[in-house]
C-alpha positions as CSV (number, residue, x, y, z in Angstrom):
1,Q,0.3,-0.4,0.3
2,V,1.3,3.6,-0.7
3,Q,-0.4,6.8,0.3
4,L,0.2,10.0,-1.4
5,V,-0.6,13.2,0.2
6,E,-0.3,16.4,-2.4
7,S,0.6,19.7,-1.3
8,G,1.8,23.2,-2.9
9,G,-1.7,24.2,-4.8
10,G,-3.4,27.7,-4.3
11,L,-4.0,30.8,-6.1
12,V,-1.2,32.2,-8.5
13,Q,-1.3,34.9,-11.4
14,P,-1.3,34.3,-15.4
15,G,2.4,34.1,-15.7
16,G,3.3,32.9,-12.4
17,S,4.7,29.6,-10.8
18,L,4.0,27.1,-8.6
19,R,5.6,24.2,-7.4
20,L,3.5,21.0,-6.1
21,S,5.1,18.1,-3.9
22,C,3.8,14.9,-3.5
23,A,5.0,12.5,-0.5
24,A,4.9,8.9,-0.6
25,S,4.7,6.5,2.0
26,G,6.6,3.2,2.1
27,S,9.6,2.2,1.3
28,I,9.6,1.1,-2.3
29,F,8.7,4.3,-3.9
30,S,12.1,4.2,-5.9
31,I,11.2,1.6,-8.5
32,Y,8.1,3.1,-9.6
33,T,7.0,5.6,-12.1
34,M,5.4,8.6,-11.0
35,G,3.1,10.7,-12.5
36,W,0.8,14.1,-12.3
37,Y,-2.7,14.3,-13.2
38,R,-4.8,17.0,-13.9
39,Q,-8.8,17.5,-13.4
40,A,-10.1,20.9,-14.9
41,P,-14.5,21.6,-14.5
42,G,-16.4,19.5,-16.5
43,S,-13.2,17.5,-17.8
44,Q,-11.8,14.1,-17.9
45,R,-8.6,13.8,-15.4
46,E,-5.4,13.7,-17.7
47,L,-1.6,12.9,-16.9
48,I,0.6,15.7,-17.6
49,A,3.5,14.2,-16.5
50,R,5.5,11.4,-16.2
51,I,8.4,10.2,-14.7
52,T,10.3,6.6,-14.5
53,S,12.1,4.7,-11.4
54,G,15.3,6.0,-13.9
55,G,14.3,10.0,-14.4
56,V,12.6,9.7,-18.1
57,T,10.5,11.8,-18.2
58,N,7.5,12.5,-20.7
59,Y,5.2,15.3,-20.9
60,A,2.0,16.1,-22.6
61,D,1.5,18.8,-25.1
62,S,-0.5,21.3,-23.3
63,V,2.5,21.6,-20.7
64,K,5.6,21.0,-22.4
65,G,8.5,23.6,-22.1
66,R,6.7,25.1,-18.9
67,F,6.3,22.1,-16.6
68,A,9.1,19.8,-15.0
69,I,8.7,16.5,-13.3
70,S,11.3,15.8,-10.6
71,R,11.5,13.2,-8.2
72,D,14.0,12.7,-4.9
73,N,13.9,9.3,-3.8
74,A,15.6,10.1,-0.6
75,K,12.9,11.9,0.3
76,N,10.0,9.8,-1.4
77,T,8.8,12.9,-3.1
78,V,7.8,13.9,-6.7
79,Y,7.7,17.4,-7.6
80,L,5.9,19.1,-10.1
81,Q,7.7,22.5,-11.2
82,M,5.0,24.8,-12.9
83,N,6.2,27.7,-15.3
84,S,4.5,30.5,-17.6
85,L,0.9,29.7,-15.4
86,K,-2.1,30.2,-17.8
87,P,-5.9,30.3,-17.0
88,E,-6.2,27.1,-18.5
89,D,-3.8,25.4,-16.3
90,T,-6.9,25.9,-13.2
91,A,-7.4,22.4,-12.4
92,D,-7.6,20.0,-9.3
93,Y,-4.1,18.3,-9.6
94,Y,-3.1,14.8,-8.6
95,C,-0.2,12.6,-7.7
96,A,-0.2,9.1,-9.2
97,V,1.8,5.7,-8.5
98,D,2.6,3.2,-11.9
99,K,2.3,0.2,-10.7
100,F,3.2,-2.3,-13.0
101,G,1.6,-0.6,-15.9
102,V,-1.5,0.4,-13.7
103,W,-2.1,3.8,-11.6
104,T,-3.0,2.3,-8.8
105,Y,-2.5,4.9,-6.1
106,W,-3.6,8.5,-6.0
107,G,-3.4,11.7,-3.8
108,Q,-6.3,13.3,-2.8
109,G,-5.4,16.5,-5.0
110,T,-4.4,19.8,-4.5
111,Q,-6.1,23.1,-6.3
112,V,-4.6,25.4,-8.9
113,T,-5.8,28.2,-9.6
114,V,-4.9,30.8,-12.0
115,S,-6.6,34.2,-12.5
116,S,-6.1,38.2,-12.2
């Protein structure tokens, strides 16, 4: 069992930055691929960034070049650095664990609002 707790969301102006954190329980955090999803009101949850145990990253086109996912295995934490934020980035953001090809564990989410 893995428990995930996100933090770092909030209200930011367009063009601003936020860094989300996701702290995971469990001693085998380092072997899993981790991801960040987001869900805007009235929309489906979408995968926006993922990072493998080896540090390989992938991004959705909508955030490529603006967001950066990273992980600190010593701290059992994955991060999402979000720059040049736009109003369309407003959503609830969730971290998740890919356990052998299935997104199995989810955090409770943290809200990000981009507005002037």
